[in-house]
MARBA-3410 file (N, C-alpha, C, O; in Angstrom, 1 decimal):
161
-5.5,50.3,-34.8,-6.6,49.6,-34.1,-7.2,50.6,-33.2,-6.5,51.2,-32.3 ~ -8.5,50.9,-33.4,-9.2,51.9,-32.5,-9.5,51.4,-31.2,-9.2,52.1,-30.2 ~ -10.1,50.3,-31.1,-10.5,49.7,-29.8,-10.2,48.2,-29.7,-10.3,47.5,-30.7 ~ -9.8,47.9,-28.6,-9.5,46.4,-28.4,-9.8,46.1,-26.9,-9.4,46.8,-26.0 ~ -10.6,45.1,-26.7,-11.0,44.7,-25.3,-10.5,43.3,-25.1,-10.5,42.5,-26.0
-10.2,43.0,-23.8,-9.8,41.7,-23.4,-10.9,40.7,-23.7,-10.6,39.5,-24.0 ~ -12.1,41.1,-23.6,-13.3,40.2,-23.8,-13.3,39.7,-25.2,-14.0,38.6,-25.4 ~ -12.7,40.4,-26.1,-12.7,39.9,-27.5,-11.7,38.8,-27.7,-11.7,38.1,-28.8 ~ -10.9,38.5,-26.8,-9.8,37.5,-26.9,-10.4,36.1,-26.7,-11.1,35.9,-25.6 ~ -10.2,35.3,-27.6,-10.7,33.9,-27.5,-9.6,33.1,-26.8,-8.4,33.1,-27.2
-10.0,32.4,-25.8,-9.1,31.6,-25.0,-9.6,30.2,-25.0,-10.8,29.9,-24.7 ~ -8.7,29.3,-25.3,-9.1,27.9,-25.3,-8.2,27.0,-24.5,-7.1,27.3,-24.2 ~ -8.8,26.0,-24.0,-8.1,25.0,-23.2,-8.6,23.6,-23.6,-9.8,23.4,-23.7 ~ -7.7,22.7,-23.7,-8.1,21.3,-24.0,-7.6,20.5,-22.8,-6.6,20.8,-22.2 ~ -8.4,19.5,-22.4,-8.1,18.8,-21.2,-8.2,17.3,-21.5,-9.3,16.9,-22.0
-7.2,16.5,-21.2,-7.3,15.1,-21.2,-7.3,14.6,-19.8,-6.3,14.9,-19.1 ~ -8.2,13.8,-19.4,-8.3,13.4,-18.0,-8.2,11.9,-17.9,-8.8,11.2,-18.7 ~ -7.5,11.4,-16.9,-7.5,10.0,-16.6,-8.8,9.6,-15.9,-9.6,10.5,-15.4 ~ -9.2,8.4,-15.9,-10.4,7.9,-15.3,-10.3,7.8,-13.8,-9.3,7.2,-13.3 ~ -11.2,8.5,-13.1,-11.2,8.4,-11.7,-12.6,8.1,-11.2,-13.6,8.7,-11.7
-12.8,7.1,-10.4,-14.1,6.6,-10.0,-14.9,7.6,-9.2,-16.1,7.7,-9.3 ~ -14.2,8.4,-8.3,-15.0,9.2,-7.4,-15.2,10.7,-7.8,-16.1,11.3,-7.2 ~ -14.5,11.2,-8.8,-14.7,12.5,-9.2,-14.1,12.9,-10.5,-13.5,12.0,-11.1 ~ -14.2,14.1,-10.9,-13.5,14.5,-12.1,-13.1,16.0,-11.9,-13.6,16.7,-11.1 ~ -12.1,16.3,-12.8,-11.6,17.7,-12.7,-12.6,18.6,-13.4,-13.3,18.2,-14.4
-12.7,19.8,-13.0,-13.5,20.9,-13.7,-12.5,22.1,-13.8,-12.1,22.7,-12.8 ~ -12.2,22.4,-15.0,-11.2,23.5,-15.2,-12.0,24.8,-15.6,-12.8,24.8,-16.5 ~ -11.7,25.9,-14.8,-12.2,27.2,-15.1,-11.1,28.1,-15.5,-10.1,28.1,-14.8 ~ -11.2,28.8,-16.6,-10.2,29.7,-17.1,-10.6,31.1,-16.8,-11.7,31.5,-17.1 ~ -9.6,31.9,-16.3,-9.8,33.3,-16.1,-8.7,34.0,-16.9,-7.5,33.7,-16.8
-9.1,35.0,-17.7,-8.2,35.8,-18.6,-8.3,37.2,-18.1,-9.4,37.8,-18.0 ~ -7.1,37.8,-17.8,-7.1,39.2,-17.5,-6.0,39.8,-18.4,-5.0,39.2,-18.7 ~ -6.2,41.1,-18.8,-5.2,41.8,-19.6,-5.0,43.2,-18.9,-5.9,43.8,-18.5 ~ -3.8,43.6,-18.9,-3.4,44.9,-18.4,-2.5,45.6,-19.3,-1.6,45.0,-19.9 ~ -2.7,46.9,-19.5,-1.8,47.8,-20.2,-0.7,48.1,-19.3,-0.8,48.5,-18.2
0.6,47.8,-19.8,1.8,48.2,-19.0,2.2,49.6,-19.4,2.7,49.8,-20.5 ~ 2.0,50.5,-18.6,2.2,51.9,-18.9,3.4,52.5,-18.1,3.4,52.3,-16.8 ~ 4.4,53.1,-18.7,5.5,53.7,-18.0,5.1,55.1,-17.7,4.6,55.9,-18.5 ~ 5.3,55.5,-16.4,5.0,56.8,-15.9,6.2,57.7,-16.1,7.3,57.3,-16.4 ~ 5.9,59.0,-16.1,7.0,60.0,-16.3,8.1,59.8,-15.3,9.3,60.1,-15.6
7.8,59.4,-14.0,8.8,59.2,-13.0,9.6,57.9,-13.1,10.4,57.5,-12.3 ~ 9.2,57.1,-14.2,9.9,55.8,-14.4,9.2,54.6,-13.8,9.5,53.5,-14.1 ~ 8.2,54.8,-13.0,7.4,53.7,-12.5,6.5,53.1,-13.5,6.2,53.7,-14.5 ~ 6.2,51.8,-13.3,5.3,51.1,-14.2,3.9,51.0,-13.6,3.8,50.6,-12.5 ~ 2.9,51.3,-14.4,1.5,51.1,-13.9,0.8,50.1,-14.8,1.1,50.0,-16.0
0.0,49.3,-14.1,-0.8,48.3,-14.8,-2.3,48.7,-14.8,-2.9,48.8,-13.7 ~ -2.8,48.9,-16.0,-4.2,49.4,-16.1,-5.0,48.3,-16.8,-4.7,47.9,-17.9 ~ -6.1,47.8,-16.2,-7.0,46.8,-16.9,-7.3,47.3,-18.3,-7.8,48.4,-18.5 ~ -7.2,46.4,-19.3,-7.5,46.8,-20.7,-8.9,47.2,-20.9,-9.3,47.9,-21.9 ~ -9.8,46.7,-20.1,-11.2,47.0,-20.2,-11.5,48.5,-19.9,-12.6,49.0,-20.3
-10.5,49.2,-19.3,-10.7,50.6,-18.9,-10.0,51.6,-19.8,-10.0,52.8,-19.6 ~ -9.4,51.1,-20.9,-8.6,51.9,-21.8,-8.9,51.6,-23.2,-9.3,50.5,-23.6 ~ -8.6,52.6,-24.1,-8.5,52.4,-25.5,-7.1,52.2,-25.9,-6.3,53.2,-25.7 ~ -6.7,51.1,-26.4,-5.3,50.9,-26.7,-4.9,51.6,-28.0,-5.7,51.8,-28.9 ~ -3.6,52.0,-28.0,-3.0,52.7,-29.1,-1.8,51.9,-29.6,-1.3,51.0,-29.0
-1.4,52.3,-30.8,-0.2,51.7,-31.4,0.9,51.8,-30.4,1.2,52.8,-29.8 ~ 1.7,50.6,-30.4,2.8,50.4,-29.5,2.5,50.2,-28.1,3.5,50.0,-27.3 ~ 1.3,50.2,-27.7,1.0,49.8,-26.3,1.3,48.4,-26.0,1.2,47.5,-26.9 ~ 1.8,48.1,-24.8,2.2,46.8,-24.4,1.1,46.2,-23.4,0.7,46.9,-22.5 ~ 0.6,45.0,-23.8,-0.5,44.4,-23.0,0.1,43.1,-22.5,0.6,42.3,-23.2
-0.1,42.9,-21.1,0.3,41.6,-20.5,-1.0,40.8,-20.2,-1.9,41.3,-19.5 ~ -1.1,39.6,-20.7,-2.3,38.7,-20.4,-1.9,37.7,-19.4,-0.7,37.2,-19.4 ~ -2.8,37.5,-18.5,-2.6,36.4,-17.5,-3.7,35.4,-17.7,-4.9,35.8,-17.7 ~ -3.4,34.2,-17.8,-4.4,33.1,-17.8,-4.2,32.3,-16.6,-3.2,31.8,-16.2 ~ -5.3,32.2,-15.8,-5.4,31.4,-14.6,-6.3,30.2,-14.9,-7.5,30.3,-15.2
-5.7,29.0,-14.8,-6.5,27.7,-15.0,-6.7,27.2,-13.6,-5.7,26.8,-12.9 ~ -7.9,27.1,-13.1,-8.3,26.7,-11.8,-9.0,25.4,-11.9,-10.0,25.3,-12.6 ~ -8.6,24.4,-11.1,-9.3,23.1,-11.0,-10.3,23.2,-9.9,-9.9,23.1,-8.7 ~ -11.6,23.4,-10.2,-12.6,23.4,-9.2,-13.2,22.0,-8.9,-14.2,21.9,-8.1 ~ -12.7,21.0,-9.6,-13.3,19.7,-9.5,-12.7,18.9,-8.3,-12.0,19.5,-7.4
-13.0,17.6,-8.2,-12.6,16.8,-7.1,-11.5,15.9,-7.4,-11.0,15.1,-6.5 ~ -11.0,15.9,-8.6,-9.8,15.0,-8.9,-8.8,15.8,-9.8,-9.2,16.9,-10.3 ~ -7.6,15.3,-9.9,-6.6,16.1,-10.6,-6.9,16.1,-12.1,-7.4,15.1,-12.7 ~ -6.5,17.2,-12.7,-6.6,17.3,-14.2,-5.2,16.9,-14.8,-4.2,17.5,-14.4 ~ -5.2,16.0,-15.7,-4.0,15.5,-16.3,-3.9,16.0,-17.7,-4.9,16.3,-18.4
-2.7,16.3,-18.2,-2.4,16.7,-19.6,-3.2,18.0,-20.0,-3.7,18.1,-21.1 ~ -3.2,19.0,-19.1,-3.9,20.2,-19.3,-3.1,21.0,-20.4,-1.9,21.2,-20.3 ~ -3.8,21.5,-21.4,-3.2,22.3,-22.4,-4.0,23.6,-22.5,-5.2,23.6,-22.6 ~ -3.3,24.7,-22.3,-3.9,26.0,-22.3,-3.3,26.9,-23.4,-2.1,26.9,-23.6 ~ -4.2,27.5,-24.2,-3.8,28.3,-25.3,-4.1,29.8,-25.1,-5.3,30.1,-24.7
-3.2,30.7,-25.4,-3.4,32.1,-25.4,-3.2,32.7,-26.8,-2.1,32.8,-27.2 ~ -4.3,33.0,-27.5,-4.1,33.6,-28.8,-3.5,35.0,-28.8,-3.7,35.7,-27.8 ~ -2.9,35.3,-29.9,-2.4,36.7,-30.1,-3.4,37.4,-30.9,-3.7,37.1,-32.0 ~ -4.1,38.4,-30.3,-5.2,39.0,-31.0,-4.8,39.7,-32.2,-3.7,40.2,-32.4 ~ -5.7,39.8,-33.2,-5.4,40.5,-34.4,-5.1,42.0,-34.1,-5.7,42.5,-33.1
-4.2,42.5,-34.8,-3.8,43.9,-34.6,-2.7,44.0,-33.5,-2.3,45.1,-33.1 ~ -2.2,42.9,-33.0,-1.1,42.9,-32.1,0.0,41.9,-32.5,-0.3,41.1,-33.4 ~ 1.1,42.0,-31.9,2.2,41.1,-32.2,2.7,40.5,-30.9,2.8,41.2,-29.9 ~ 3.0,39.2,-30.9,3.6,38.6,-29.7,4.9,39.2,-29.4,5.7,39.5,-30.3 ~ 5.2,39.4,-28.1,6.5,40.0,-27.7,7.4,38.8,-27.4,7.2,38.0,-26.4
8.4,38.5,-28.2,9.3,37.4,-28.0,9.9,37.3,-26.6,10.3,38.3,-26.0 ~ 9.9,36.1,-26.1,10.4,35.8,-24.8,9.5,36.2,-23.6,9.9,36.1,-22.5 ~ 8.3,36.7,-23.9,7.5,37.2,-22.8,6.6,36.1,-22.1,6.1,36.3,-21.0 ~ 6.4,34.9,-22.8,5.6,33.9,-22.2,6.3,33.3,-21.0,7.5,33.0,-21.0 ~ 5.5,33.1,-20.0,6.1,32.6,-18.7,6.4,31.1,-18.8,5.5,30.3,-19.2
7.6,30.8,-18.5,7.9,29.3,-18.4,7.2,28.8,-17.1,7.1,29.6,-16.1 ~ 6.8,27.6,-17.1,6.2,27.0,-15.9,6.8,25.7,-15.7,7.2,25.0,-16.6 ~ 7.0,25.3,-14.4,7.6,24.0,-14.1,6.8,22.8,-14.8,5.6,22.8,-14.7 ~ 7.6,21.9,-15.4,7.0,20.8,-16.0,6.0,21.1,-17.0,5.0,20.4,-17.2 ~ 6.2,22.2,-17.7,5.3,22.6,-18.8,6.0,22.9,-20.0,7.0,23.7,-20.0
5.6,22.4,-21.2,6.2,22.7,-22.5,5.6,23.9,-23.1,4.3,24.0,-23.2 ~ 6.4,24.9,-23.5,5.9,26.1,-24.1,6.1,26.0,-25.6,7.1,25.7,-26.1 ~ 4.9,26.2,-26.3,5.0,26.0,-27.8,4.3,27.3,-28.4,3.6,28.0,-27.8 ~ 4.6,27.4,-29.7,4.0,28.6,-30.5,3.4,28.1,-31.8,3.8,27.0,-32.3 ~ 2.5,28.9,-32.3,1.9,28.5,-33.6,2.0,29.7,-34.5,1.8,30.9,-34.1
2.2,29.4,-35.8,2.1,30.5,-36.8,0.8,30.5,-37.5,0.4,31.4,-38.3 ~ 0.0,29.4,-37.3,-1.3,29.3,-38.0,-2.5,28.9,-37.1,-3.6,28.8,-37.6 ~ -2.2,28.7,-35.8,-3.3,28.3,-34.9,-3.6,26.8,-35.0,-4.5,26.3,-34.2 ~ -2.9,26.0,-35.8,-3.1,24.6,-36.0,-1.9,23.7,-35.7,-2.1,22.7,-35.1 ~ -0.8,24.2,-36.1,0.4,23.4,-35.9,1.3,24.2,-34.8,1.3,25.4,-34.7
2.0,23.4,-34.0,2.7,23.9,-32.8,4.2,23.5,-32.9,4.5,22.4,-33.3 ~ 5.0,24.3,-32.4,6.5,24.0,-32.3,7.1,24.9,-31.2,6.7,26.0,-30.8 ~ 8.1,24.3,-30.6,8.9,25.0,-29.6,9.7,26.2,-30.3,9.8,27.2,-29.7 ~ 10.1,25.9,-31.5,10.8,27.0,-32.3,10.2,26.9,-33.8,10.7,26.3,-34.6 ~ 9.1,27.7,-34.0,8.5,27.7,-35.3,9.5,28.2,-36.4,10.3,29.1,-36.1
9.4,27.6,-37.6,10.3,28.0,-38.6,9.5,28.4,-39.9,8.3,28.0,-40.1 ~ 10.1,29.2,-40.7,9.5,29.6,-42.0,10.4,29.3,-43.1,11.6,29.3,-42.9 ~ 9.9,29.1,-44.3,10.7,28.9,-45.5,11.1,30.3,-46.0,10.2,31.1,-46.3 ~ 12.4,30.5,-46.3,12.9,31.7,-46.8,13.6,31.4,-48.2,14.4,30.5,-48.2 ~ 13.2,32.2,-49.2,13.8,32.0,-50.5,15.2,32.7,-50.5,15.3,33.9,-50.2
16.2,31.9,-50.9,17.6,32.4,-51.0,18.1,32.1,-52.4,17.5,31.3,-53.1 ~ 19.3,32.6,-52.7,19.8,32.3,-54.0,20.1,30.8,-54.2,20.2,30.3,-55.3 ~ 20.2,30.1,-53.0,20.5,28.6,-53.1,19.2,27.8,-52.9,19.3,26.6,-52.7 ~ 18.1,28.4,-53.0,16.8,27.7,-52.8,16.1,28.1,-51.5,16.5,29.0,-50.8 ~ 15.1,27.3,-51.2,14.4,27.6,-49.9,15.2,27.1,-48.7,15.7,26.0,-48.7
15.2,27.9,-47.7,15.9,27.5,-46.5,14.9,27.8,-45.3,14.2,28.8,-45.3 ~ 14.9,26.9,-44.3,14.1,27.0,-43.2,14.8,27.8,-42.1,16.0,27.5,-41.8 ~ 14.2,28.9,-41.6,14.8,29.8,-40.6,13.8,30.0,-39.5,12.6,29.8,-39.7 ~ 14.3,30.3,-38.3,13.4,30.6,-37.2,12.4,31.7,-37.6,12.8,32.7,-38.1 ~ 11.2,31.5,-37.2,10.2,32.5,-37.5,10.3,33.7,-36.5,10.7,33.4,-35.3
10.1,34.9,-36.9,10.1,36.0,-35.9,9.0,35.8,-35.0,7.9,35.4,-35.3 ~ 9.2,36.2,-33.7,8.1,36.1,-32.7,6.9,36.9,-33.1,5.8,36.6,-32.8 ~ 7.1,38.0,-33.9,6.0,38.8,-34.3,5.0,38.0,-35.3,3.9,38.5,-35.5 ~ 5.5,36.9,-35.8,4.6,36.1,-36.7,3.8,35.1,-35.9,2.9,34.4,-36.5 ~ 4.0,34.9,-34.6,3.2,33.9,-33.8,1.8,34.4,-33.7,1.5,35.6,-33.5
0.8,33.5,-33.8,-0.6,33.8,-33.6,-1.1,33.2,-32.3,-2.3,33.6,-31.9 ~ -0.4,32.4,-31.6,-0.8,31.8,-30.4,0.3,31.2,-29.6,1.4,30.8,-30.2 ~ 0.1,31.2,-28.3,1.1,30.6,-27.4,0.4,29.4,-26.7,-0.8,29.6,-26.3 ~ 1.1,28.3,-26.4,0.4,27.2,-25.8,1.3,26.6,-24.7,2.5,26.5,-24.9 ~ 0.7,26.3,-23.6,1.4,25.6,-22.4,0.8,24.2,-22.3,-0.4,24.1,-22.1
1.7,23.2,-22.4,1.3,21.8,-22.2,1.9,21.3,-20.9,3.1,21.1,-20.8 ~ 1.0,21.2,-19.9,1.5,20.7,-18.6,1.7,19.2,-18.5,0.8,18.5,-18.9 ~ 2.9,18.8,-18.0,3.1,17.4,-17.8,2.8,17.0,-16.4,2.9,15.8,-16.1 ~ 2.6,17.9,-15.5,2.2,17.6,-14.2,0.7,17.8,-14.0,0.1,18.6,-14.7 ~ 0.1,17.1,-13.1,-1.3,17.2,-12.8,-1.7,18.5,-12.1,-0.9,19.0,-11.3
-2.8,19.0,-12.4,-3.4,20.2,-11.7,-4.3,19.6,-10.6,-5.4,19.2,-11.0 ~ -3.9,19.7,-9.4,-4.6,19.1,-8.3,-6.0,19.9,-8.1,-6.1,21.0,-8.5 ~ -6.9,19.2,-7.4,-8.2,19.9,-7.1,-7.9,21.2,-6.3,-7.0,21.2,-5.4 ~ -8.6,22.3,-6.6,-8.5,23.6,-6.0,-7.1,24.3,-6.3,-6.9,25.4,-5.7 ~ -6.3,23.7,-7.1,-5.0,24.3,-7.5,-5.2,25.2,-8.7,-6.2,25.2,-9.4
-4.2,26.1,-8.9,-4.2,27.0,-10.0,-2.9,27.0,-10.7,-1.8,26.9,-10.1 ~ -2.9,27.0,-12.1,-1.7,27.2,-12.9,-1.9,28.6,-13.5,-3.0,28.9,-13.9 ~ -0.9,29.4,-13.5,-0.9,30.8,-14.0,0.1,30.9,-15.1,1.3,30.5,-15.0 ~ -0.3,31.5,-16.2,0.5,31.7,-17.4,0.4,33.2,-17.8,-0.6,33.8,-17.7 ~ 1.5,33.7,-18.3,1.6,35.1,-18.7,2.2,35.2,-20.1,3.0,34.4,-20.5
1.8,36.2,-20.9,2.4,36.5,-22.2,2.1,37.9,-22.5,1.1,38.5,-22.0 ~ 2.9,38.5,-23.4,2.7,39.9,-23.7,2.5,40.1,-25.2,3.1,39.4,-26.0 ~ 1.8,41.1,-25.6,1.6,41.5,-27.0,1.8,43.0,-27.1,1.6,43.8,-26.1 ~ 2.1,43.4,-28.3,2.3,44.9,-28.6,1.3,45.2,-29.7,1.2,44.5,-30.7 ~ 0.5,46.3,-29.5,-0.4,46.8,-30.4,0.3,47.3,-31.7,1.2,48.1,-31.6
-0.2,46.9,-32.8,0.5,47.3,-34.1,-0.2,48.6,-34.6,0.1,49.1,-35.6
END
């Protein structure tokens, strides 16, 4: 992969809201990506991906901030962070959040806490856990409301192939 920019990353959020007479939630999503670079002295530096050309094996941490700029709480907020083409999801890197279900997708359409794949064995097809490198998206489903002016932050990492 010669060039990869955070702006090319498609970020989606779906929102189901309860009916409120006086106002409504307005969700604004902010996506930032940083290259996690190890320095010769062992320190870690975070460089915005917009300022670098990523290379094979580079580690990128994405942060999604969902901000409710509206006047009422957002209910059932679902935020999705796609794994960009040319990268692989780093297993276990997605941030757990209080009262939020973390799910993964192998196709961008179906979701599971533990995606599985069919593997051919001498005894027939067997379902086994999918490797994290096969994930194409990470999804956070919040069961708690996002209050007005509040922020939910989610993190996940990918490695450039």
